[in-house]
N, C-alpha and C positions, 0 to 999 in steps of 0.2 A: 320877913317872910318873902319868899320868891318862888314863883312857878315860871320855868323857862322852857318854852316849846322849841323844838327843832325838828328838822326832817322834811320840811315843806319844800316845794319847788315846782318845776314844770315837768309834766309827764304826759305821754300820749294816751289817748283812750285805750282802755284795756290794760294799761300798765299798773304798777303797784308803787306804793310808798309806805314807809313806816314813820309815823310821828312819835316823838318822845317828849315827855314833860318831866323835867327834873325839879323836884321839890326840895326846899330847905327852909328852916326857921320855924317849923311846927312839926308835930308828931304825925308824920305822914301815915303811919299804919292805922291811925284812928279815924281817918277821913275817908268818906266816899269820894271817889274821883270820877269826873265826867269830861267828855269832849263835847264841845258845841261848835257850831259853824255859823258863819254869816256870809251869805252870798251878796253880791252887789244889789242894792235896792231892796233887800229883804231883811227881815228880822232874824236875830240870832236864835237858833233852836238846838235842842239836845240831839246829839248823834248817838252817843253811847255812854253807859254808866257802869261802874263796877263798885261793889261794896268794899268795905275796909279790908276784909280778909281775902277778897278775890274770888269768893265762891259763888257770887251772884252777879249776873250782867243783864243789861237791858239795851235794846237797840231801836233806833227809829226804823220804821218799816222800809224806808227808802234805801237803807244800807244793810239790812239783814241778809246774811249769807255772803256778803262781800267784805264787811269790816269786822275786825276782832279787837276788842279792848282787853288789855291785860296789865298786870302791875307786878312790880318786884319791890316788896317792902324793905328788902335788905339794901336796895340801891335807891330807895325813895324816888322811884320813877314809874310813871304810867306810860303805856304805849297804845298806839292805834295803828294796827296793821290794816292798810286799805288795798284791796285787790279789785281787779276788774273795774277800774276807775272809769267814770263817765264824765263828759263835759259839765253835766249838772252838779258834779261834786266840787266844782271850782268854788272856792270860798276861803275866808280866813278862819282857821281852826283855832279854837281857844280851849285851854285846859282849865278846869274848875275843881277846887277842893271844898268840900262841905263838911264841917264838923258840928258839934253840938251848939256852939255859939258863934262860929266864924265861917265866912265864906271868902275864898280867895280866888283870883283870876290871874291867868297868865296874860302876856301881851299879844299873843296870837302869832300864827305862822301861816303864810299864804300857800295855798295849794291851787295850782292852775292845771286843768286837764284840757289839753288842746293838741291838735295835730299841726 
């Protein structure tokens, strides 16, 4: 089982990034997928979640209207489109897969928002 995040990097405030999480080794289309983040000195918390079919999403209040989670079950990939980025969005972003009996995590990708 693998979850591999990509797309992180350094961006200026107000900029955009799109994170991707490529999954393998399990039935991706049966899993709820989420993005979490952990800022320096803080606990990891949920940013966005999408159900297995992609028809239902949830967002943390801090990112509503700026971030969009989506998935492509044909490509076994979940995305996080991040717009209007702020310095407080700086964190390591993690991909999570939750199934009936298993939970999987990616290794994380660093997002830094700074001028």
